[in-house]
N, C-alpha and C positions, 0 to 999 in steps of 0.2 A: 908223329904223335903230337896231339894238341889236347889239352885237358878238356876244352869245350869246342865242338865243331858246330858252326852255324850253316845250315843249308838254305840258301836263298838270300839275295842281296837287294830285296825291295825295302820299303820304308821300315817294316818290322825288323828285317835283318840288320839294317843300318843302326836302328835304335838299340837292338841287342848288343851289337858290336861296340857302340859308344859306351854303353853301361859297363860292359866287361872290361873295356880298355881303362875306363876311369877307376875300376876296382883293382887294376893291376893283374888281371887274370891272363892265363895262357889260352888264346883262342885262335881259330882259323875260320874264315868265311869262304864258302864255295858258291859261286854264282854261274849259272849255265850260259848266260848271254855275255855280250861283249862290254857291258857297263852295268853299274849299279842303278837301281831305281825301280825295278819291277815294272809295274803298269804305268808308272809316272815317267814318261820319256818324251823327248822332243827331237824331231828329225829336221835337218835343214835340206830343203828341196828347192833348188833354183833360187836360193836367196831368201826363201820364205821359211819361217819356223812353224812346223806343224806339230802340235801336241798330239799324242796318240789318244784320240778321243777328247771331247771337251772336258777340261778339268779346271778347278780353281782351288786356291788356298784361302782359307778363312783366317783372318788376322786374330779372331777371338779364340782360336784353338789354344787350350791351356797347356797340354802336355808337350806337344812338339814346339809350341811357341817359345818355350824357354830356351830352345836351341837355335832359333832362327834370328838372324840379324837382318831385319827388314831393309836397312839401308844398303848393305852390301849386296843383297839380292836384287835391289832396285825394284821393289814391289810396286806395281801399278794397279790402281783400284778401279773396279767398275763403279758406275754411278749407283748409289743405293736405290733399290727398287727395281721396277721393270716396266716395259711397255707391253701391254697385253692387247692382242688383236681380238676384237669382239664381234667381228663380222662386218662392221661398218667403218672401222678405223681402229686406231690405237688409243687406249686409255692408260694413263700413267699411274702406277701404284708406287707410292714412296713411303719411306720410313717416317712416320709422323713426328718422332722425337728428333730427327735430324733435319727434316725439311717440313716444318709445320705449315708454311705457306703453300707448298706443293700439295701437302695432304689435304688442306682445306679446298684447294682447287679441284683435287680429285674427287672429293666428296660432293662438291657442287655439280661436277659433271656426271657423277654416278651416285645419286643420293641413296640408292638401294644398298650400297656398300657401307654406309655410315654406321649402321647398327652392328654390322659384322665386325668392322674395325674396332668399335667400342668393346665388343665381346673378346676380341683378341688382345686388346690393350693390356689387361692385367698380366697376361703371360709375358708380353714384351717388357713391361715395367719390372716384373719379378726377375727376368733375365738380366736387365740392366743393373739391378741391385745385387743379385746373387747369381753368378754364372753357374750353369749346369756343367759340372766337371766331367761327367760321363753319363751315358744312358743308364737308366735303372733296369729293374726286372721287366720282362715282357708284360705289356698291359692290354694287348688287343689292338685292333686296327686304328689307324689314324682317322679313317672314315667314321668309325664309331665315336671317337673322341670329339670330332667336329660336330657330329650329330648331338652329342650331349651338351655341347656348348651352344647349340642352336644356331650354328653358322649357316647362312642361307645358301641355297643351291647355286645361285648366280655367282657367289664368291667362291664356293668350293670348286665348281666346274670352270668358272671363268678365270680363276687365278691360281688357287692352291693346287689344283690337279696338275697344271702345266708346270708351275714353279717347282714344286716338290717332286713331280714326276721327273723333271730334269735332274734334280739332286739325287734321287734314289733310283733313277732309270726304271721307274715303275709308276705309271699313271693311275693305277688302280686305287691308290690311297689305302691299300691293305698293309703297307709298311707299318711296323709296330709303332704305337704312339710314343714309346720311350725314345725311339730314334727321332721321331718328329720333334719332340720337346727339346732334345739335345741340339738338333740342327737349327730349329727355330731360335733357340737361345743364342747360338753363335752368329746367326744372321742379324739378330736384334742388336748384338753388342759390337760387332766388328764389320769389316769390309770383305767382300769377295774380291780376290786379287790374283794376279799372276806375276811371276818374276819377269823383269823386262825382256829377258832373252828366252822365255819359254819355261813351262813347268818342269822340264828336265833339269833346270838349274837347281831346283829344290833338293832332290836327293844328292846332287853333286856338292851342294853347299853343306848339307848335313853330314856327308861322309868325308869332308875335307880333313878333319883332324885325325882320321884313322891311318895307321901305318900301312903303307902299300904292301909290305912283305907278308902281312897277315891275310891278304885278300887274293883269291885265285879266281879270275874271270874265265869264261869259256870252259868251265869245268862242270859237266853234268854228273849228278849223283845217280847211280844205277840202283843201289840197294843200301840198306842199313841192317847189319847183322848184329844182334845182341848176344852178349856172352856174360859170364859170371861177374866180370869186373868192369863192365861198360859196354862199348859198342865199337864196331868197325864200319866206317863209312867207305863204301866202294864206289869209285867213279867209273864213268863209261870208258875211260881210258885205261882202266885196269889197276889204278892205284888203290891202296887201302890205307885209310887214316884211322888209327886207334884213338878213342876218346873216352873220357870218363863220363861225359854228358854230351848229348846231341840236341840242338835246337832246330826243329824243322820249321823254317820261316818261309817256305814256298807257298804258292797259292793252294787253295783247299783241294783241288783235283790232284796236283802234284804231290801234296802232302799225303792224301789218301793212297796214292799209288805206292808211296814209300812205306806207309804204315796203315794198313786197312782199319786199324782201330780209330783212326781219325776220320770222322764222317765227311763225305762230300755232299753238299747241299746244292740247291738250284742257284744258277747265276742269272743276273739281269744283263741282257746284251744291249749294245748301242751301235748306231751307225753315225759317223761324222763325216761330212763332205767338206773338203777344204777348197774354197774357190778364190781365185785371184782375179783382180780387175784393176784398171787404172783408177787411182784415187779420185780423179775427177768424175768417173762414171759411177761412183758409189751413191746409192740412194741417200739423200741428205739426212734422213733420221739416223742412219747407221754411222754417221760421223761422231755421234755421241757414244761414249763407252758404256753402253747399257745393254741389258739383256732384252731380247724380243721374244714374246711367248705366244703360243697358239692357245687362245682362250676359248675356242669353240670346238676343239678336238677334230678339226678337219684333216690335219696331217698333210704330208708325212712328217714335216719338220715340227718338232715340239718346241725347240728353242734355237735362237740364232744370235750371233754377235759378230761384230767386226773386230777381230783381235788386234788389228793394227790401229784401231781407234783407242784401244786400251793401252797398248804399247807400240810405239812406232817401230821398234826393233823387230816386230813380227814380219815385216814386209820390207822389200827394197824401197828406196826413195821413189816417190811418185806412184807407188802401187798400194793396193789394199788387200788384206786377207780376211775373208769372211768364213766363219765356221757355222755350218748348218747341221744340227744334230737331230736325229730321229730316235725315238724310244721304242715305238711299236712296229717299225718298218725297217726293212733291210733290202739289199740288192737281190736276195733270193725271192722276194715277192714280185715276180714278173721280170726280174733282171735289172741291171743298173740303168739301162736306157729308160725304162719305164719309171724308175725312181726319180731320175733326173727330170723327166717330163712332168711328173706330178709336183716336184719341187719348184720347177720354173713357174707352173701355173699358180702355185700357192704364193710365191714371191710377187707375182703380178697382182694378186689380190691384196697383198700386204702393202706393197710400195708403188703400185702403178704398172700399167702395161709396159712390157719390155724391161722390167727391173733388172733382169740378169743378162741383158744384151751386152756382148763383149766379155762376159765372165768366162774364165777358163778353169776347168776342174783339175786341180793339182793332184788330189789323191782322195780316195774313199777308204776310211777305216771302218771295217766291220769287225767289232770286238765282241765276240760271243761270251767271253769271260771278263766282263767289265767290272761288275760289282756283285758281291754275294747278295742274294735276295734276303730281305730283312722283315718278313712277316713274323708274327708271334711264334708259330710252330718252328720256323727256321732258327730263331734265336734260342728257343728251348732245346734245339738239337745241337747247339754249339759244343765243341769239344772242351773238356776241362784242360787247362794249360799243361798240367802235369799228366803225362801219359803213363809213365812207369818210373822206376827208380833212376833211370838215366836218360829219359826222353821227355822233351818239352816241345810244345807246339805254339807257334806265334803267327799272327797275321790278322787282317781285318775280318776274317771269318771266325776268329776266336773272340774278338772284342766287338767292334761295330764297324760298319762299312764306311770309314772315313780315314783320311790321312792321320788325324789325331788318334783314332782307334788303333790303327796299325802301329803307331809309335808307342802308345801305351802298352800294347800287347808285347812289343819287343823288349821294353824295359822290364815288364813283369816276368818275361821268360828268362831274361838275364839273371834276375834275382833268384828265380827257382833253380837255374843251372848252377849258380854259385853255392846255393845250399847243398846241392847234390855233391859237388866236388870237395866240399869242406867236411864231409862226414868222415 
């Protein structure tokens, strides 16, 4: 018996547990895998630290940021901005408020972007003055917003489509404008970062204060049965836990399977290839901790980064770890060998012939359920957090598809569950 049972130990489940523990509640968390973190995980393969898909933590996140000690996590920051391949080479796009000299150089090299940057500047300045706490109501597509702002096609297709395509895992720019504003605000105000020892350190850090006896790993929930005075959570192993309130903090497909009243929407998939090479064989531009973007949409790689240039702990001494991520392509499109061949040809165009000579593919992560799609109709179909008098739902499919959204959702679910058990 636990007064509140949390199903799922991802970021939302950890957030819910932290809030319940602070309130002195009686709770139990059930997680089906061997560790907390959900989709935010890091595996050690041959001394390399491989995040499950390309992920970053934004230091401007407001909700989860209150619980993050950046020093103890050893956060390492990407260079602000990006290197965008335009067909003839790379153009550097930088944050004008952080690197005004670099911004001027970028405008001089690409004068057509100057007016577009000026049109985006008020949004960046507003974000610096007043942070966007959370996305607002659905507004329509980002593409339509950029059209109303009269942002030129070269800037939309040459930078924004690839940059935010990597963020939302959706190059269409049909992601709702409220999500774009929120994410734009966070990039304007803070840094894109990773913990020194991989993104999996983030959930471990956030869960550290939780008492171990309240967490059950390797425990899959088979069903939730409701009754007059609460619910019984039944595990695949045959156990039954009685609860006054249940928080379903699993991903949206698993949540829907447990309770069909919770809608399952579309996912955005991604493919990340993790490549190892000797550090001396790394193309020299990749020695900078910066993101490289496909500004012409040739694919298959949308964005690339040398993770060991961001944090040396990602690779053994003398070695480099390169993350190449696809948004619209995966191994199913002709097989892994074909994807690797296309990737190699693309890197030759980016960094010169033979750029990947001597590289070794460590692993390919094809993640079909990487991020909930966030078009306006998807957001309109989000479930209400409170399902009934004893059931609450949490996760990035309830709030917004970000680490901060998942954390907010978990704390909101905890507040709702506490109200239920106090009746």
